[in-house]
C-alpha positions in Angstrom: -10.8 -3.2 -13.8 -11.1 -6.7 -12.3 -8.8 -8.0 -15.1 -6.1 -5.4 -14.3 -6.3 -6.0 -10.6 -6.1 -9.8 -11.2 -3.0 -9.4 -13.3 -1.3 -7.2 -10.7 -2.2 -9.7 -8.0 -0.9 -12.6 -10.1 2.4 -10.7 -10.8 2.9 -9.9 -7.1 2.1 -13.5 -6.1 4.4 -15.0 -8.7 7.4 -13.0 -7.5 6.6 -13.5 -3.8 6.5 -17.3 -4.4 9.9 -17.1 -6.3 11.3 -15.1 -3.3 10.0 -17.7 -0.9 11.0 -20.9 -2.8 13.3 -20.0 -5.7 17.1 -20.1 -6.1 19.2 -17.4 -4.7 19.6 -15.7 -8.2 15.8 -16.0 -8.8 15.1 -14.6 -5.4 17.3 -11.6 -6.1 15.8 -11.0 -9.5 12.2 -11.2 -8.1 13.1 -8.9 -5.2 14.5 -6.3 -7.7 11.5 -6.6 -10.0 9.0 -6.1 -7.1 11.1 -3.2 -5.6 11.4 -1.4 -9.0 7.7 -2.0 -9.8 6.6 -0.5 -6.4 9.1 2.3 -6.0 7.2 4.9 -8.2 4.0 4.3 -6.3 5.9 4.5 -3.0 7.6 7.8 -4.0 4.3 9.3 -5.2 2.6 8.2 -1.9 5.4 9.6 0.2 5.2 13.0 -1.7 1.5 13.1 -1.3 1.7 12.3 2.4 4.3 15.1 2.9 2.1 17.5 0.9 -0.9 16.6 3.0 1.1 17.0 6.2 2.3 20.4 5.2 -1.1 21.6 4.0 -3.5 20.0 6.6 -4.3 23.2 8.4 -5.3 24.9 5.1 -7.3 21.9 4.0 -9.2 21.9 7.3 -9.9 25.7 6.9 -11.3 25.1 3.4 -13.4 22.1 4.6 -14.9 24.3 7.3 -15.5 27.2 4.8 -17.4 24.8 2.5 -19.4 23.4 5.4 -20.3 26.9 6.6 -21.2 28.0 3.1 -23.3 24.9 2.6 -25.2 25.4 5.9 -25.9 29.1 5.3 -26.8 28.5 1.6 -29.2 25.8 2.7 -30.8 28.1 5.2 -31.0 30.9 2.6 -32.7 28.7 0.0 -35.0 27.0 2.5 -36.3 30.0 4.5 -35.6 33.2 2.5 -35.7 32.2 -1.1 -38.0 29.2 -0.5 -36.6 27.3 -3.5 -34.8 24.5 -1.6 -34.6 21.0 -3.0 -32.5 18.1 -1.8 -31.3 17.4 -5.3 -30.0 20.9 -5.9 -28.7 21.1 -2.4 -26.5 18.0 -2.8 -25.6 18.9 -6.3 -24.4 22.4 -5.1 -22.4 20.8 -2.3 -20.7 18.3 -4.7 -20.0 21.0 -7.3 -18.5 23.4 -4.6 -16.3 20.6 -3.2 -15.2 19.3 -6.5 -14.4 22.7 -8.0 -12.5 23.8 -4.9 -10.4 20.6 -4.9 -9.7 20.8 -8.7 -8.9 24.5 -8.5 -6.6 24.0 -5.5 -4.7 21.2 -7.4 -4.3 23.4 -10.4 -3.1 26.3 -8.3 -0.6 24.0 -6.5 0.8 23.0 -10.0 1.6 26.7 -10.5 3.2 26.8 -7.1 5.3 23.8 -8.0 6.4 25.4 -11.3 7.2 28.8 -9.6 9.0 27.3 -6.6 12.5 28.5 -7.8 11.4 32.1 -8.2 11.1 32.6 -4.4 9.3 36.0 -4.2 6.9 35.1 -7.0 6.2 31.7 -5.4 5.4 33.3 -2.0 3.1 35.8 -3.6 1.4 33.2 -5.7 1.0 30.9 -2.7 -0.7 33.7 -0.8 -2.9 34.5 -3.8 -3.7 30.8 -4.2 -4.8 30.4 -0.6 -6.9 33.6 -0.7 -8.5 32.6 -4.0 -9.3 29.0 -2.9 -10.6 30.2 0.5 -12.7 33.0 -0.9 -14.5 30.7 -3.3 -16.6 29.1 -0.5 -16.1 31.9 2.1 -17.1 34.7 -0.4 -20.2 32.7 -1.2 -21.0 32.3 2.5 -20.5 36.1 3.0 -22.9 36.9 0.2 -25.4 34.4 1.5 -25.2 36.0 5.0 -25.6 39.4 3.4 -28.8 38.3 1.6 -30.1 36.7 4.8 -29.5 40.0 6.8 -30.8 42.2 3.9 -27.3 43.6 3.5 -26.8 44.6 7.1 -23.9 42.1 7.7 -21.2 41.7 6.6 -20.5 45.3 5.5 -21.1 45.8 1.8 -17.7 47.3 1.6 -16.2 44.0 2.6 -18.1 42.1 -0.1 -17.0 44.7 -2.6 -13.4 44.3 -1.6 -13.7 40.5 -2.1 -15.3 41.0 -5.5 -12.6 43.4 -6.6 -9.8 41.0 -5.4 -11.5 38.1 -7.2 -11.6 40.3 -10.4 -8.0 41.4 -10.5 -6.1 39.4 -7.8 -4.6 42.6 -6.4 -3.9 42.2 -2.7 -4.3 46.0 -2.3 -8.0 45.6 -2.9 -8.3 43.7 0.4 -5.9 46.0 2.2 -7.6 49.2 0.9 -4.5 50.9 -0.5 -4.8 53.5 -3.3 -8.6 53.6 -3.2 -10.6 56.8 -3.6 -12.7 58.0 -0.7 -16.0 56.3 -1.0 -19.4 57.7 -0.1 -20.7 55.5 2.7 -24.0 57.3 3.2 -25.8 54.6 1.1 -24.7 51.9 3.6 -25.9 53.7 6.7 -28.5 51.8 8.8 -32.2 52.7 8.6 
């Protein structure tokens, strides 16, 4: 890594010195070489900056969902399940963050591919946001349910999330075309 960084630094230094002290033709040539060398990185950085600016609100929501899930999961494992360890706690947080980021990047690749099919792209972006959000948020809801012995959130809500995660059908969250359910098993004691 140091060798690569050293070669890059040497390359840049060499051309900057030529621009500073070389002939007009050498200055022009070094300027073009540096500009062409840096332009792909500049374009990539610009695209990444624009993507981040357009998605900052969603990224903040996901970050808070992961934090909330982590806090509730820590409470659950420390006080209810009594199997809390720092090693597993940190490992769980890193896995949740890593998988959420990687999953979101992969879903965004689909969104990029589908961008020309407008209605599919809009639907898929919605499904992407719900799927990525429900990974930490669904886990937090289940942890809350375990902490409250199933009293909150309603079991029906958790079932809707599970059904959506199974088939990605938005109707599962809305409740369309579902048979009447027997809610007597969920009544309070």
